[in-house]
C-alpha positions in Angstrom: 57.0 -55.1 10.6 57.4 -56.3 14.2 56.9 -53.9 17.1 60.1 -52.2 18.2 61.2 -53.9 21.5 63.4 -50.8 22.3 60.1 -49.1 23.4 59.9 -51.4 26.5 60.3 -49.3 29.6 59.6 -46.0 27.7 57.3 -43.6 29.5 54.8 -41.3 27.8 53.4 -38.4 29.8 52.2 -37.1 32.0 49.6 -35.9 29.6 47.3 -32.8 29.8 45.1 -32.6 32.9 41.7 -34.2 32.5 38.8 -32.8 34.6 36.3 -35.5 35.7 32.9 -33.9 35.5 29.4 -35.0 36.8 28.1 -34.7 33.2 30.9 -37.1 31.9 30.2 -39.5 34.8 26.5 -39.6 34.1 27.0 -40.0 30.3 29.5 -42.8 30.8 27.2 -44.6 33.3 24.3 -44.3 30.9 26.4 -45.6 28.0 27.5 -48.8 29.9 24.1 -49.3 31.7 25.4 -48.6 35.2 22.4 -48.0 37.4 24.1 -46.9 40.6 22.8 -43.7 42.2 26.4 -43.0 43.3 27.1 -42.1 39.7 24.2 -39.7 39.5 23.2 -38.3 42.9 25.6 -36.1 44.8 23.7 -36.5 48.1 23.7 -40.3 47.8 27.4 -40.3 47.1 28.0 -38.1 50.1 25.9 -40.4 52.3 28.2 -43.2 51.1 31.3 -41.1 52.2 32.3 -39.6 48.9 32.6 -35.8 48.3 30.7 -36.0 45.0 29.4 -38.5 42.5 31.8 -41.3 41.6 32.6 -42.7 38.2 32.1 -46.3 37.2 35.5 -48.0 37.5 35.9 -48.4 33.7 35.7 -44.6 33.0 39.4 -44.7 33.6 39.7 -46.1 30.0 38.7 -42.8 28.5 41.6 -41.1 30.1 44.0 -43.9 29.6 43.3 -44.2 25.9 44.0 -40.5 25.4 47.4 -41.1 27.1 48.2 -44.1 25.0 47.2 -42.4 21.7 50.5 -40.5 21.6 52.4 -43.8 22.0 50.4 -45.6 19.3 51.2 -42.9 16.8 55.0 -43.1 17.4 56.4 -44.2 14.0 59.4 -45.9 15.6 57.1 -48.2 17.5 56.0 -49.9 14.3 52.4 -50.4 15.3 49.8 -50.8 12.5 46.7 -49.9 14.4 44.5 -51.2 11.5 45.8 -54.7 12.5 45.1 -54.3 16.3 42.6 -56.2 18.4 42.1 -55.5 22.0 43.4 -58.4 24.1 42.8 -57.4 27.7 42.1 -54.5 30.1 42.3 -54.4 33.9 42.0 -51.6 36.5 43.5 -51.3 39.9 41.9 -48.4 41.8 43.2 -46.7 45.0 39.9 -45.0 45.1 37.1 -44.2 42.6 37.4 -41.3 40.2 35.0 -38.6 41.4 33.5 -35.4 40.0 35.9 -32.6 40.5 39.1 -34.7 40.1 41.7 -33.3 37.8 44.0 -36.1 36.8 47.0 -36.7 34.6 47.9 -40.0 32.9 51.4 -41.5 32.5 51.8 -44.6 30.3 54.6 -47.1 30.5 55.4 -49.7 27.9 55.7 -52.9 30.0 56.4 -55.5 27.4 56.4 -56.3 23.7 56.6 -59.9 22.6 56.0 -62.0 19.5 53.4 -64.8 19.7 53.6 -66.7 16.4 52.8 -64.1 13.7 51.3 -61.7 16.2 52.8 -59.1 18.5 51.6 -58.3 22.0 52.0 -54.9 23.5 51.3 -54.5 27.2 51.1 -51.0 28.8 50.2 -49.6 32.2 48.8 -46.2 32.6 48.8 -44.5 36.0 46.1 -41.9 36.7 47.0 -39.4 39.5 45.5 -36.2 40.6 47.5 -33.1 39.7 48.4 -33.1 43.4 50.1 -36.4 43.0 47.5 -38.8 44.6 47.4 -42.1 42.7 43.8 -42.9 41.7 44.0 -45.8 39.3 46.3 -48.0 37.1 44.9 -49.3 33.9 46.8 -52.2 32.3 46.1 -52.9 28.6 47.1 -55.6 26.2 46.9 -55.0 22.5 47.5 -57.7 19.9 48.7 -56.7 16.5 47.6 -59.5 14.1 50.2 -60.9 11.7 50.1 -59.9 8.1 
């Protein structure tokens, strides 16, 4: 079944607030091999001008994926996640995520198009603090392989 193009422009969220913690930042930095002391040492981060440790730029994917999960499970979308491969991911940051941030994610379906027997789904997810400050936009392309 092809993806439902009527979902283009549909907005999901904002989702539940997500608190960015020092522990999560360190765990994520360790998992991806990020050696920066700015991710681990509050004093070093403060010397660099940040109020607390900062997250590697790709930590945003953890929050963005939680936001897109509700969209992926919408039966009307017609997405067979067992046939999905990840096509592309990009991040545009207004500033780094930092320990103590409480952010919400809002996902917009930007486009759906057929490419041969495949379907491509492009979404953008805006991460903003609960006070409304934009922090990051994550753009994702998923490819549903043809059956």
